[in-house]
PDB file of all heavy atoms in Angstrom:
ATOM      1  N   MET A   1      45.658 -10.226  22.154  1.00  0.00           N
ATOM      2  CA  MET A   1      46.425 -10.141  20.942  1.00  0.00           C
ATOM      3  C   MET A   1      45.430 -10.139  19.744  1.00  0.00           C
ATOM      4  O   MET A   1      44.604 -10.999  19.639  1.00  0.00           O
ATOM      5  CB  MET A   1      47.372 -11.353  20.862  1.00  0.00           C
ATOM      6  CG  MET A   1      48.169 -11.359  19.568  1.00  0.00           C
ATOM      7  SD  MET A   1      49.186 -12.834  19.440  1.00  0.00           S
ATOM      8  CE  MET A   1      50.702 -12.144  19.917  1.00  0.00           C
ATOM      9  N   THR A   2      45.562  -9.204  18.846  1.00  0.00           N
ATOM     10  CA  THR A   2      44.698  -9.087  17.701  1.00  0.00           C
ATOM     11  C   THR A   2      45.434  -9.333  16.397  1.00  0.00           C
ATOM     12  O   THR A   2      46.457  -8.766  16.171  1.00  0.00           O
ATOM     13  CB  THR A   2      44.067  -7.659  17.629  1.00  0.00           C
ATOM     14  OG1 THR A   2      43.474  -7.347  18.864  1.00  0.00           O
ATOM     15  CG2 THR A   2      43.073  -7.524  16.514  1.00  0.00           C
ATOM     16  N   SER A   3      44.877 -10.219  15.606  1.00  0.00           N
ATOM     17  CA  SER A   3      45.498 -10.533  14.294  1.00  0.00           C
ATOM     18  C   SER A   3      44.894  -9.567  13.285  1.00  0.00           C
ATOM     19  O   SER A   3      43.683  -9.275  13.376  1.00  0.00           O
ATOM     20  CB  SER A   3      45.214 -11.974  13.935  1.00  0.00           C
ATOM     21  OG  SER A   3      45.578 -12.219  12.613  1.00  0.00           O
ATOM     22  N   ASP A   4      45.618  -9.087  12.319  1.00  0.00           N
ATOM     23  CA  ASP A   4      45.145  -8.246  11.293  1.00  0.00           C
ATOM     24  C   ASP A   4      45.007  -8.984   9.969  1.00  0.00           C
ATOM     25  O   ASP A   4      45.026  -8.389   8.922  1.00  0.00           O
ATOM     26  CB  ASP A   4      45.987  -6.992  11.166  1.00  0.00           C
ATOM     27  CG  ASP A   4      45.159  -5.725  11.144  1.00  0.00           C
ATOM     28  OD1 ASP A   4      43.941  -5.802  11.541  1.00  0.00           O
ATOM     29  OD2 ASP A   4      45.640  -4.669  10.745  1.00  0.00           O
ATOM     30  N   SER A   5      44.841 -10.311  10.019  1.00  0.00           N
ATOM     31  CA  SER A   5      44.662 -11.082   8.773  1.00  0.00           C
ATOM     32  C   SER A   5      43.294 -10.753   8.244  1.00  0.00           C
ATOM     33  O   SER A   5      42.365 -10.406   8.991  1.00  0.00           O
ATOM     34  CB  SER A   5      44.788 -12.568   9.074  1.00  0.00           C
ATOM     35  OG  SER A   5      43.773 -12.962  10.034  1.00  0.00           O
ATOM     36  N   PRO A   6      43.130 -10.794   6.915  1.00  0.00           N
ATOM     37  CA  PRO A   6      41.852 -10.380   6.314  1.00  0.00           C
ATOM     38  C   PRO A   6      40.696 -11.328   6.672  1.00  0.00           C
ATOM     39  O   PRO A   6      40.869 -12.535   6.750  1.00  0.00           O
ATOM     40  CB  PRO A   6      42.110 -10.421   4.802  1.00  0.00           C
ATOM     41  CG  PRO A   6      43.506 -10.871   4.642  1.00  0.00           C
ATOM     42  CD  PRO A   6      44.144 -11.124   5.956  1.00  0.00           C
ATOM     43  N   LEU A   7      39.544 -10.714   6.888  1.00  0.00           N
ATOM     44  CA  LEU A   7      38.316 -11.485   7.148  1.00  0.00           C
ATOM     45  C   LEU A   7      37.723 -11.981   5.797  1.00  0.00           C
ATOM     46  O   LEU A   7      37.032 -12.956   5.773  1.00  0.00           O
ATOM     47  CB  LEU A   7      37.259 -10.632   7.808  1.00  0.00           C
ATOM     48  CG  LEU A   7      37.568 -10.081   9.200  1.00  0.00           C
ATOM     49  CD1 LEU A   7      36.462  -9.093   9.615  1.00  0.00           C
ATOM     50  CD2 LEU A   7      37.598 -11.230  10.170  1.00  0.00           C
ATOM     51  N   GLY A   8      37.979 -11.202   4.768  1.00  0.00           N
ATOM     52  CA  GLY A   8      37.431 -11.475   3.485  1.00  0.00           C
ATOM     53  C   GLY A   8      37.372 -10.154   2.731  1.00  0.00           C
ATOM     54  O   GLY A   8      38.060  -9.197   3.062  1.00  0.00           O
ATOM     55  N   ARG A   9      36.483 -10.068   1.736  1.00  0.00           N
ATOM     56  CA  ARG A   9      36.396  -8.870   0.896  1.00  0.00           C
ATOM     57  C   ARG A   9      35.003  -8.241   1.064  1.00  0.00           C
ATOM     58  O   ARG A   9      34.022  -8.981   1.274  1.00  0.00           O
ATOM     59  CB  ARG A   9      36.666  -9.192  -0.543  1.00  0.00           C
ATOM     60  CG  ARG A   9      38.042  -9.685  -0.787  1.00  0.00           C
ATOM     61  CD  ARG A   9      38.488  -9.493  -2.224  1.00  0.00           C
ATOM     62  NE  ARG A   9      39.913  -9.614  -2.344  1.00  0.00           N
ATOM     63  CZ  ARG A   9      40.822  -8.636  -2.128  1.00  0.00           C
ATOM     64  NH1 ARG A   9      40.406  -7.455  -1.855  1.00  0.00           N
ATOM     65  NH2 ARG A   9      42.086  -8.865  -2.272  1.00  0.00           N
ATOM     66  N   CYS A  10      34.972  -6.962   0.914  1.00  0.00           N
ATOM     67  CA  CYS A  10      33.707  -6.223   0.926  1.00  0.00           C
ATOM     68  C   CYS A  10      32.866  -6.615  -0.306  1.00  0.00           C
ATOM     69  O   CYS A  10      33.359  -6.585  -1.420  1.00  0.00           O
ATOM     70  CB  CYS A  10      33.979  -4.739   0.898  1.00  0.00           C
ATOM     71  SG  CYS A  10      32.446  -3.742   0.797  1.00  0.00           S
ATOM     72  N   PRO A  11      31.624  -7.044  -0.045  1.00  0.00           N
ATOM     73  CA  PRO A  11      30.755  -7.414  -1.217  1.00  0.00           C
ATOM     74  C   PRO A  11      30.371  -6.244  -2.062  1.00  0.00           C
ATOM     75  O   PRO A  11      29.931  -6.435  -3.168  1.00  0.00           O
ATOM     76  CB  PRO A  11      29.558  -8.084  -0.526  1.00  0.00           C
ATOM     77  CG  PRO A  11      29.502  -7.519   0.856  1.00  0.00           C
ATOM     78  CD  PRO A  11      30.903  -7.245   1.214  1.00  0.00           C
ATOM     79  N   THR A  12      30.532  -5.042  -1.550  1.00  0.00           N
ATOM     80  CA  THR A  12      30.164  -3.841  -2.267  1.00  0.00           C
ATOM     81  C   THR A  12      31.283  -3.318  -3.174  1.00  0.00           C
ATOM     82  O   THR A  12      31.085  -3.063  -4.347  1.00  0.00           O
ATOM     83  CB  THR A  12      29.712  -2.672  -1.291  1.00  0.00           C
ATOM     84  OG1 THR A  12      28.665  -3.205  -0.459  1.00  0.00           O
ATOM     85  CG2 THR A  12      29.271  -1.475  -2.045  1.00  0.00           C
ATOM     86  N   CYS A  13      32.500  -3.173  -2.582  1.00  0.00           N
ATOM     87  CA  CYS A  13      33.580  -2.540  -3.312  1.00  0.00           C
ATOM     88  C   CYS A  13      34.771  -3.463  -3.581  1.00  0.00           C
ATOM     89  O   CYS A  13      35.677  -3.152  -4.337  1.00  0.00           O
ATOM     90  CB  CYS A  13      34.069  -1.264  -2.663  1.00  0.00           C
ATOM     91  SG  CYS A  13      34.913  -1.550  -1.071  1.00  0.00           S
ATOM     92  N   GLY A  14      34.821  -4.654  -2.960  1.00  0.00           N
ATOM     93  CA  GLY A  14      35.868  -5.608  -3.143  1.00  0.00           C
ATOM     94  C   GLY A  14      37.149  -5.412  -2.340  1.00  0.00           C
ATOM     95  O   GLY A  14      38.104  -6.173  -2.512  1.00  0.00           O
ATOM     96  N   THR A  15      37.127  -4.426  -1.455  1.00  0.00           N
ATOM     97  CA  THR A  15      38.312  -4.147  -0.628  1.00  0.00           C
ATOM     98  C   THR A  15      38.532  -5.281   0.397  1.00  0.00           C
ATOM     99  O   THR A  15      37.568  -5.762   0.988  1.00  0.00           O
ATOM    100  CB  THR A  15      38.148  -2.824   0.097  1.00  0.00           C
ATOM    101  OG1 THR A  15      38.041  -1.763  -0.855  1.00  0.00           O
ATOM    102  CG2 THR A  15      39.323  -2.508   1.070  1.00  0.00           C
ATOM    103  N   ALA A  16      39.795  -5.666   0.628  1.00  0.00           N
ATOM    104  CA  ALA A  16      40.104  -6.607   1.706  1.00  0.00           C
ATOM    105  C   ALA A  16      39.820  -5.957   3.059  1.00  0.00           C
ATOM    106  O   ALA A  16      40.185  -4.847   3.278  1.00  0.00           O
ATOM    107  CB  ALA A  16      41.532  -7.082   1.625  1.00  0.00           C
ATOM    108  N   ILE A  17      39.114  -6.685   3.940  1.00  0.00           N
ATOM    109  CA  ILE A  17      38.774  -6.169   5.210  1.00  0.00           C
ATOM    110  C   ILE A  17      39.592  -6.850   6.302  1.00  0.00           C
ATOM    111  O   ILE A  17      39.494  -8.060   6.497  1.00  0.00           O
ATOM    112  CB  ILE A  17      37.263  -6.384   5.486  1.00  0.00           C
ATOM    113  CG1 ILE A  17      36.487  -5.662   4.449  1.00  0.00           C
ATOM    114  CG2 ILE A  17      36.908  -5.847   6.884  1.00  0.00           C
ATOM    115  CD1 ILE A  17      34.982  -5.883   4.567  1.00  0.00           C
ATOM    116  N   PRO A  18      40.478  -6.092   6.975  1.00  0.00           N
ATOM    117  CA  PRO A  18      41.288  -6.679   8.062  1.00  0.00           C
ATOM    118  C   PRO A  18      40.455  -7.069   9.271  1.00  0.00           C
ATOM    119  O   PRO A  18      39.419  -6.458   9.527  1.00  0.00           O
ATOM    120  CB  PRO A  18      42.285  -5.596   8.404  1.00  0.00           C
ATOM    121  CG  PRO A  18      41.729  -4.330   7.871  1.00  0.00           C
ATOM    122  CD  PRO A  18      40.738  -4.678   6.796  1.00  0.00           C
ATOM    123  N   SER A  19      40.921  -8.064  10.014  1.00  0.00           N
ATOM    124  CA  SER A  19      40.143  -8.532  11.179  1.00  0.00           C
ATOM    125  C   SER A  19      39.927  -7.437  12.230  1.00  0.00           C
ATOM    126  O   SER A  19      38.930  -7.504  12.949  1.00  0.00           O
ATOM    127  CB  SER A  19      40.827  -9.737  11.792  1.00  0.00           C
ATOM    128  OG  SER A  19      42.115  -9.398  12.238  1.00  0.00           O
ATOM    129  N   GLY A  20      40.788  -6.463  12.285  1.00  0.00           N
ATOM    130  CA  GLY A  20      40.599  -5.357  13.238  1.00  0.00           C
ATOM    131  C   GLY A  20      39.387  -4.512  13.001  1.00  0.00           C
ATOM    132  O   GLY A  20      39.017  -3.708  13.817  1.00  0.00           O
ATOM    133  N   ARG A  21      38.744  -4.666  11.818  1.00  0.00           N
ATOM    134  CA  ARG A  21      37.534  -3.907  11.500  1.00  0.00           C
ATOM    135  C   ARG A  21      36.264  -4.618  11.910  1.00  0.00           C
ATOM    136  O   ARG A  21      35.167  -4.185  11.584  1.00  0.00           O
ATOM    137  CB  ARG A  21      37.507  -3.630   9.969  1.00  0.00           C
ATOM    138  CG  ARG A  21      38.711  -2.868   9.438  1.00  0.00           C
ATOM    139  CD  ARG A  21      38.916  -1.498   9.958  1.00  0.00           C
ATOM    140  NE  ARG A  21      37.886  -0.600   9.482  1.00  0.00           N
ATOM    141  CZ  ARG A  21      38.113   0.625   9.084  1.00  0.00           C
ATOM    142  NH1 ARG A  21      39.321   1.134   9.116  1.00  0.00           N
ATOM    143  NH2 ARG A  21      37.103   1.366   8.661  1.00  0.00           N
ATOM    144  N   THR A  22      36.399  -5.777  12.566  1.00  0.00           N
ATOM    145  CA  THR A  22      35.201  -6.576  13.000  1.00  0.00           C
ATOM    146  C   THR A  22      34.382  -5.720  14.011  1.00  0.00           C
ATOM    147  O   THR A  22      34.911  -5.153  14.943  1.00  0.00           O
ATOM    148  CB  THR A  22      35.630  -7.848  13.695  1.00  0.00           C
ATOM    149  OG1 THR A  22      36.394  -8.666  12.760  1.00  0.00           O
ATOM    150  CG2 THR A  22      34.429  -8.691  14.158  1.00  0.00           C
ATOM    151  N   LEU A  23      33.074  -5.652  13.776  1.00  0.00           N
ATOM    152  CA  LEU A  23      32.161  -5.000  14.680  1.00  0.00           C
ATOM    153  C   LEU A  23      31.410  -6.024  15.563  1.00  0.00           C
ATOM    154  O   LEU A  23      31.295  -5.792  16.770  1.00  0.00           O
ATOM    155  CB  LEU A  23      31.145  -4.192  13.877  1.00  0.00           C
ATOM    156  CG  LEU A  23      31.710  -3.096  12.969  1.00  0.00           C
ATOM    157  CD1 LEU A  23      30.606  -2.486  12.089  1.00  0.00           C
ATOM    158  CD2 LEU A  23      32.393  -2.015  13.826  1.00  0.00           C
ATOM    159  N   VAL A  24      30.943  -7.083  14.928  1.00  0.00           N
ATOM    160  CA  VAL A  24      30.202  -8.113  15.672  1.00  0.00           C
ATOM    161  C   VAL A  24      30.570  -9.470  15.075  1.00  0.00           C
ATOM    162  O   VAL A  24      30.681  -9.613  13.843  1.00  0.00           O
ATOM    163  CB  VAL A  24      28.686  -7.930  15.531  1.00  0.00           C
ATOM    164  CG1 VAL A  24      27.901  -9.048  16.166  1.00  0.00           C
ATOM    165  CG2 VAL A  24      28.243  -6.563  16.065  1.00  0.00           C
ATOM    166  N   GLU A  25      30.735 -10.460  15.954  1.00  0.00           N
ATOM    167  CA  GLU A  25      31.017 -11.831  15.523  1.00  0.00           C
ATOM    168  C   GLU A  25      30.236 -12.748  16.469  1.00  0.00           C
ATOM    169  O   GLU A  25      30.273 -12.579  17.697  1.00  0.00           O
ATOM    170  CB  GLU A  25      32.490 -12.149  15.567  1.00  0.00           C
ATOM    171  CG  GLU A  25      32.825 -13.532  15.141  1.00  0.00           C
ATOM    172  CD  GLU A  25      34.306 -13.772  15.087  1.00  0.00           C
ATOM    173  OE1 GLU A  25      35.105 -12.869  15.450  1.00  0.00           O
ATOM    174  OE2 GLU A  25      34.705 -14.891  14.728  1.00  0.00           O
ATOM    175  N   TYR A  26      29.496 -13.715  15.879  1.00  0.00           N
ATOM    176  CA  TYR A  26      28.738 -14.641  16.709  1.00  0.00           C
ATOM    177  C   TYR A  26      28.527 -15.936  16.018  1.00  0.00           C
ATOM    178  O   TYR A  26      28.735 -16.047  14.781  1.00  0.00           O
ATOM    179  CB  TYR A  26      27.388 -14.038  17.125  1.00  0.00           C
ATOM    180  CG  TYR A  26      26.433 -13.718  16.003  1.00  0.00           C
ATOM    181  CD1 TYR A  26      25.476 -14.700  15.606  1.00  0.00           C
ATOM    182  CD2 TYR A  26      26.502 -12.528  15.318  1.00  0.00           C
ATOM    183  CE1 TYR A  26      24.613 -14.435  14.568  1.00  0.00           C
ATOM    184  CE2 TYR A  26      25.619 -12.260  14.269  1.00  0.00           C
ATOM    185  CZ  TYR A  26      24.683 -13.230  13.940  1.00  0.00           C
ATOM    186  OH  TYR A  26      23.794 -12.956  12.873  1.00  0.00           O
ATOM    187  N   GLU A  27      28.125 -16.971  16.757  1.00  0.00           N
ATOM    188  CA  GLU A  27      27.845 -18.261  16.200  1.00  0.00           C
ATOM    189  C   GLU A  27      26.386 -18.589  16.378  1.00  0.00           C
ATOM    190  O   GLU A  27      25.825 -18.425  17.482  1.00  0.00           O
ATOM    191  CB  GLU A  27      28.711 -19.315  16.880  1.00  0.00           C
ATOM    192  CG  GLU A  27      28.617 -20.673  16.212  1.00  0.00           C
ATOM    193  CD  GLU A  27      29.639 -21.667  16.769  1.00  0.00           C
ATOM    194  OE1 GLU A  27      30.791 -21.263  17.070  1.00  0.00           O
ATOM    195  OE2 GLU A  27      29.245 -22.816  16.912  1.00  0.00           O
ATOM    196  N   ARG A  28      25.732 -18.991  15.319  1.00  0.00           N
ATOM    197  CA  ARG A  28      24.320 -19.333  15.387  1.00  0.00           C
ATOM    198  C   ARG A  28      24.127 -20.712  15.982  1.00  0.00           C
ATOM    199  O   ARG A  28      25.078 -21.488  16.083  1.00  0.00           O
ATOM    200  CB  ARG A  28      23.731 -19.260  13.964  1.00  0.00           C
ATOM    201  CG  ARG A  28      23.815 -17.831  13.414  1.00  0.00           C
ATOM    202  CD  ARG A  28      23.306 -17.767  12.038  1.00  0.00           C
ATOM    203  NE  ARG A  28      21.935 -18.150  11.964  1.00  0.00           N
ATOM    204  CZ  ARG A  28      21.095 -17.793  11.024  1.00  0.00           C
ATOM    205  NH1 ARG A  28      21.549 -17.061  10.039  1.00  0.00           N
ATOM    206  NH2 ARG A  28      19.852 -18.195  11.000  1.00  0.00           N
ATOM    207  N   ALA A  29      22.918 -21.084  16.334  1.00  0.00           N
ATOM    208  CA  ALA A  29      22.589 -22.355  16.939  1.00  0.00           C
ATOM    209  C   ALA A  29      23.000 -23.547  16.037  1.00  0.00           C
ATOM    210  O   ALA A  29      23.383 -24.600  16.524  1.00  0.00           O
ATOM    211  CB  ALA A  29      21.119 -22.459  17.287  1.00  0.00           C
ATOM    212  N   ASN A  30      22.993 -23.325  14.717  1.00  0.00           N
ATOM    213  CA  ASN A  30      23.348 -24.383  13.785  1.00  0.00           C
ATOM    214  C   ASN A  30      24.869 -24.481  13.541  1.00  0.00           C
ATOM    215  O   ASN A  30      25.330 -25.226  12.678  1.00  0.00           O
ATOM    216  CB  ASN A  30      22.606 -24.206  12.467  1.00  0.00           C
ATOM    217  CG  ASN A  30      23.030 -22.961  11.701  1.00  0.00           C
ATOM    218  OD1 ASN A  30      23.882 -22.191  12.123  1.00  0.00           O
ATOM    219  ND2 ASN A  30      22.389 -22.714  10.567  1.00  0.00           N
ATOM    220  N   GLY A  31      25.648 -23.701  14.304  1.00  0.00           N
ATOM    221  CA  GLY A  31      27.135 -23.726  14.140  1.00  0.00           C
ATOM    222  C   GLY A  31      27.683 -22.740  13.147  1.00  0.00           C
ATOM    223  O   GLY A  31      28.902 -22.581  13.012  1.00  0.00           O
ATOM    224  N   GLU A  32      26.805 -22.096  12.377  1.00  0.00           N
ATOM    225  CA  GLU A  32      27.269 -21.109  11.399  1.00  0.00           C
ATOM    226  C   GLU A  32      27.805 -19.850  12.112  1.00  0.00           C
ATOM    227  O   GLU A  32      27.199 -19.332  13.008  1.00  0.00           O
ATOM    228  CB  GLU A  32      26.099 -20.688  10.507  1.00  0.00           C
ATOM    229  CG  GLU A  32      26.440 -19.652   9.477  1.00  0.00           C
ATOM    230  CD  GLU A  32      25.213 -19.161   8.699  1.00  0.00           C
ATOM    231  OE1 GLU A  32      24.084 -19.569   9.041  1.00  0.00           O
ATOM    232  OE2 GLU A  32      25.406 -18.382   7.781  1.00  0.00           O
ATOM    233  N   ARG A  33      28.999 -19.452  11.678  1.00  0.00           N
ATOM    234  CA  ARG A  33      29.664 -18.275  12.247  1.00  0.00           C
ATOM    235  C   ARG A  33      29.284 -17.030  11.381  1.00  0.00           C
ATOM    236  O   ARG A  33      29.427 -17.100  10.162  1.00  0.00           O
ATOM    237  CB  ARG A  33      31.144 -18.486  12.313  1.00  0.00           C
ATOM    238  CG  ARG A  33      31.843 -17.341  12.907  1.00  0.00           C
ATOM    239  CD  ARG A  33      33.277 -17.718  13.151  1.00  0.00           C
ATOM    240  NE  ARG A  33      33.447 -17.570  14.591  1.00  0.00           N
ATOM    241  CZ  ARG A  33      34.187 -18.333  15.329  1.00  0.00           C
ATOM    242  NH1 ARG A  33      34.832 -19.305  14.822  1.00  0.00           N
ATOM    243  NH2 ARG A  33      34.296 -18.099  16.608  1.00  0.00           N
ATOM    244  N   ARG A  34      28.875 -15.941  12.014  1.00  0.00           N
ATOM    245  CA  ARG A  34      28.530 -14.716  11.280  1.00  0.00           C
ATOM    246  C   ARG A  34      29.440 -13.591  11.785  1.00  0.00           C
ATOM    247  O   ARG A  34      29.737 -13.482  12.950  1.00  0.00           O
ATOM    248  CB  ARG A  34      27.088 -14.315  11.584  1.00  0.00           C
ATOM    249  CG  ARG A  34      26.031 -15.343  11.151  1.00  0.00           C
ATOM    250  CD  ARG A  34      25.825 -15.390   9.641  1.00  0.00           C
ATOM    251  NE  ARG A  34      25.613 -14.070   9.109  1.00  0.00           N
ATOM    252  CZ  ARG A  34      24.511 -13.685   8.447  1.00  0.00           C
ATOM    253  NH1 ARG A  34      23.561 -14.530   8.208  1.00  0.00           N
ATOM    254  NH2 ARG A  34      24.406 -12.463   7.979  1.00  0.00           N
ATOM    255  N   ARG A  35      29.814 -12.723  10.824  1.00  0.00           N
ATOM    256  CA  ARG A  35      30.645 -11.517  11.134  1.00  0.00           C
ATOM    257  C   ARG A  35      30.090 -10.335  10.406  1.00  0.00           C
ATOM    258  O   ARG A  35      29.682 -10.393   9.262  1.00  0.00           O
ATOM    259  CB  ARG A  35      32.080 -11.758  10.702  1.00  0.00           C
ATOM    260  CG  ARG A  35      32.848 -12.713  11.482  1.00  0.00           C
ATOM    261  CD  ARG A  35      34.287 -12.725  11.030  1.00  0.00           C
ATOM    262  NE  ARG A  35      35.019 -13.671  11.818  1.00  0.00           N
ATOM    263  CZ  ARG A  35      35.692 -14.672  11.305  1.00  0.00           C
ATOM    264  NH1 ARG A  35      35.754 -14.846  10.039  1.00  0.00           N
ATOM    265  NH2 ARG A  35      36.316 -15.518  12.086  1.00  0.00           N
ATOM    266  N   PHE A  36      30.171  -9.224  11.067  1.00  0.00           N
ATOM    267  CA  PHE A  36      29.890  -7.928  10.487  1.00  0.00           C
ATOM    268  C   PHE A  36      31.080  -7.059  10.711  1.00  0.00           C
ATOM    269  O   PHE A  36      31.652  -7.050  11.800  1.00  0.00           O
ATOM    270  CB  PHE A  36      28.612  -7.305  11.053  1.00  0.00           C
ATOM    271  CG  PHE A  36      27.378  -8.112  10.709  1.00  0.00           C
ATOM    272  CD1 PHE A  36      26.941  -9.105  11.546  1.00  0.00           C
ATOM    273  CD2 PHE A  36      26.672  -7.913   9.548  1.00  0.00           C
ATOM    274  CE1 PHE A  36      25.821  -9.849  11.271  1.00  0.00           C
ATOM    275  CE2 PHE A  36      25.555  -8.659   9.212  1.00  0.00           C
ATOM    276  CZ  PHE A  36      25.109  -9.623  10.112  1.00  0.00           C
ATOM    277  N   ALA A  37      31.461  -6.327   9.679  1.00  0.00           N
ATOM    278  CA  ALA A  37      32.688  -5.479   9.808  1.00  0.00           C
ATOM    279  C   ALA A  37      32.454  -4.162   9.062  1.00  0.00           C
ATOM    280  O   ALA A  37      31.565  -4.031   8.223  1.00  0.00           O
ATOM    281  CB  ALA A  37      33.861  -6.204   9.169  1.00  0.00           C
ATOM    282  N   ASP A  38      33.285  -3.223   9.433  1.00  0.00           N
ATOM    283  CA  ASP A  38      33.290  -1.878   8.837  1.00  0.00           C
ATOM    284  C   ASP A  38      34.296  -1.887   7.673  1.00  0.00           C
ATOM    285  O   ASP A  38      35.448  -2.159   7.874  1.00  0.00           O
ATOM    286  CB  ASP A  38      33.679  -0.880   9.879  1.00  0.00           C
ATOM    287  CG  ASP A  38      33.768   0.540   9.404  1.00  0.00           C
ATOM    288  OD1 ASP A  38      32.945   0.935   8.558  1.00  0.00           O
ATOM    289  OD2 ASP A  38      34.661   1.277   9.811  1.00  0.00           O
ATOM    290  N   CYS A  39      33.810  -1.608   6.464  1.00  0.00           N
ATOM    291  CA  CYS A  39      34.704  -1.577   5.297  1.00  0.00           C
ATOM    292  C   CYS A  39      35.504  -0.283   5.353  1.00  0.00           C
ATOM    293  O   CYS A  39      34.971   0.821   5.419  1.00  0.00           O
ATOM    294  CB  CYS A  39      33.897  -1.642   4.019  1.00  0.00           C
ATOM    295  SG  CYS A  39      34.965  -1.453   2.533  1.00  0.00           S
ATOM    296  N   PRO A  40      36.888  -0.386   5.250  1.00  0.00           N
ATOM    297  CA  PRO A  40      37.714   0.803   5.305  1.00  0.00           C
ATOM    298  C   PRO A  40      37.621   1.670   4.076  1.00  0.00           C
ATOM    299  O   PRO A  40      37.909   2.837   4.088  1.00  0.00           O
ATOM    300  CB  PRO A  40      39.133   0.205   5.484  1.00  0.00           C
ATOM    301  CG  PRO A  40      39.053  -1.163   4.939  1.00  0.00           C
ATOM    302  CD  PRO A  40      37.660  -1.615   5.192  1.00  0.00           C
ATOM    303  N   GLU A  41      37.172   1.110   2.953  1.00  0.00           N
ATOM    304  CA  GLU A  41      37.074   1.895   1.693  1.00  0.00           C
ATOM    305  C   GLU A  41      35.721   2.576   1.517  1.00  0.00           C
ATOM    306  O   GLU A  41      35.680   3.790   1.335  1.00  0.00           O
ATOM    307  CB  GLU A  41      37.327   0.907   0.495  1.00  0.00           C
ATOM    308  CG  GLU A  41      37.370   1.643  -0.811  1.00  0.00           C
ATOM    309  CD  GLU A  41      38.530   2.632  -0.961  1.00  0.00           C
ATOM    310  OE1 GLU A  41      39.575   2.419  -0.364  1.00  0.00           O
ATOM    311  OE2 GLU A  41      38.349   3.595  -1.708  1.00  0.00           O
ATOM    312  N   CYS A  42      34.618   1.815   1.585  1.00  0.00           N
ATOM    313  CA  CYS A  42      33.313   2.437   1.315  1.00  0.00           C
ATOM    314  C   CYS A  42      32.607   2.859   2.619  1.00  0.00           C
ATOM    315  O   CYS A  42      31.592   3.564   2.540  1.00  0.00           O
ATOM    316  CB  CYS A  42      32.439   1.522   0.499  1.00  0.00           C
ATOM    317  SG  CYS A  42      31.874   0.006   1.268  1.00  0.00           S
ATOM    318  N   GLY A  43      33.128   2.448   3.754  1.00  0.00           N
ATOM    319  CA  GLY A  43      32.576   2.867   5.071  1.00  0.00           C
ATOM    320  C   GLY A  43      31.268   2.163   5.469  1.00  0.00           C
ATOM    321  O   GLY A  43      30.690   2.533   6.501  1.00  0.00           O
ATOM    322  N   GLY A  44      30.836   1.182   4.744  1.00  0.00           N
ATOM    323  CA  GLY A  44      29.587   0.480   5.065  1.00  0.00           C
ATOM    324  C   GLY A  44      29.862  -0.664   6.016  1.00  0.00           C
ATOM    325  O   GLY A  44      30.964  -1.145   6.150  1.00  0.00           O
ATOM    326  N   VAL A  45      28.776  -1.065   6.706  1.00  0.00           N
ATOM    327  CA  VAL A  45      28.822  -2.272   7.537  1.00  0.00           C
ATOM    328  C   VAL A  45      28.440  -3.413   6.654  1.00  0.00           C
ATOM    329  O   VAL A  45      27.383  -3.402   6.001  1.00  0.00           O
ATOM    330  CB  VAL A  45      27.808  -2.169   8.729  1.00  0.00           C
ATOM    331  CG1 VAL A  45      27.761  -3.467   9.503  1.00  0.00           C
ATOM    332  CG2 VAL A  45      28.206  -1.001   9.645  1.00  0.00           C
ATOM    333  N   VAL A  46      29.337  -4.393   6.526  1.00  0.00           N
ATOM    334  CA  VAL A  46      29.163  -5.492   5.599  1.00  0.00           C
ATOM    335  C   VAL A  46      29.423  -6.842   6.246  1.00  0.00           C
ATOM    336  O   VAL A  46      30.028  -6.900   7.304  1.00  0.00           O
ATOM    337  CB  VAL A  46      30.084  -5.300   4.367  1.00  0.00           C
ATOM    338  CG1 VAL A  46      29.775  -4.037   3.601  1.00  0.00           C
ATOM    339  CG2 VAL A  46      31.537  -5.328   4.778  1.00  0.00           C
ATOM    340  N   THR A  47      29.036  -7.893   5.550  1.00  0.00           N
ATOM    341  CA  THR A  47      29.389  -9.280   5.900  1.00  0.00           C
ATOM    342  C   THR A  47      30.511  -9.644   4.913  1.00  0.00           C
ATOM    343  O   THR A  47      30.230  -9.847   3.750  1.00  0.00           O
ATOM    344  CB  THR A  47      28.180 -10.220   5.762  1.00  0.00           C
ATOM    345  OG1 THR A  47      27.123  -9.730   6.570  1.00  0.00           O
ATOM    346  CG2 THR A  47      28.539 -11.596   6.146  1.00  0.00           C
ATOM    347  N   PRO A  48      31.757  -9.692   5.379  1.00  0.00           N
ATOM    348  CA  PRO A  48      32.843 -10.044   4.465  1.00  0.00           C
ATOM    349  C   PRO A  48      32.663 -11.349   3.780  1.00  0.00           C
ATOM    350  O   PRO A  48      32.214 -12.302   4.386  1.00  0.00           O
ATOM    351  CB  PRO A  48      34.085 -10.029   5.396  1.00  0.00           C
ATOM    352  CG  PRO A  48      33.679  -9.268   6.616  1.00  0.00           C
ATOM    353  CD  PRO A  48      32.208  -9.474   6.717  1.00  0.00           C
ATOM    354  N   GLU A  49      33.047 -11.392   2.493  1.00  0.00           N
ATOM    355  CA  GLU A  49      32.940 -12.611   1.694  1.00  0.00           C
ATOM    356  C   GLU A  49      34.351 -13.179   1.498  1.00  0.00           C
ATOM    357  O   GLU A  49      35.313 -12.390   1.240  1.00  0.00           O
ATOM    358  CB  GLU A  49      32.320 -12.312   0.341  1.00  0.00           C
ATOM    359  CG  GLU A  49      30.912 -11.759   0.451  1.00  0.00           C
ATOM    360  CD  GLU A  49      30.311 -11.396  -0.857  1.00  0.00           C
ATOM    361  OE1 GLU A  49      31.030 -11.241  -1.866  1.00  0.00           O
ATOM    362  OE2 GLU A  49      29.071 -11.287  -0.925  1.00  0.00           O
ATOM    363  N   LYS A  50      34.491 -14.478   1.579  1.00  0.00           N
ATOM    364  CA  LYS A  50      35.793 -15.083   1.344  1.00  0.00           C
ATOM    365  C   LYS A  50      36.132 -15.175  -0.083  1.00  0.00           C
ATOM    366  O   LYS A  50      35.392 -15.150  -0.969  1.00  0.00           O
ATOM    367  CB  LYS A  50      35.758 -16.522   1.925  1.00  0.00           C
ATOM    368  CG  LYS A  50      35.620 -16.565   3.427  1.00  0.00           C
ATOM    369  CD  LYS A  50      36.878 -16.257   4.111  1.00  0.00           C
ATOM    370  CE  LYS A  50      36.657 -16.274   5.622  1.00  0.00           C
ATOM    371  NZ  LYS A  50      37.733 -16.011   6.377  1.00  0.00           N
TER     372      LYS A  50
END
């Protein structure tokens, strides 16, 4: 089951990025969670900002 709730906004163009656009998601050794997603507006690979 995939949720389409927003991950955050594109730091380049400000478009809301739905969770379905996630390319990579991982957790670092320090517990920090990182995500990279494809922006539907500008087409770039970005780290969504809350």
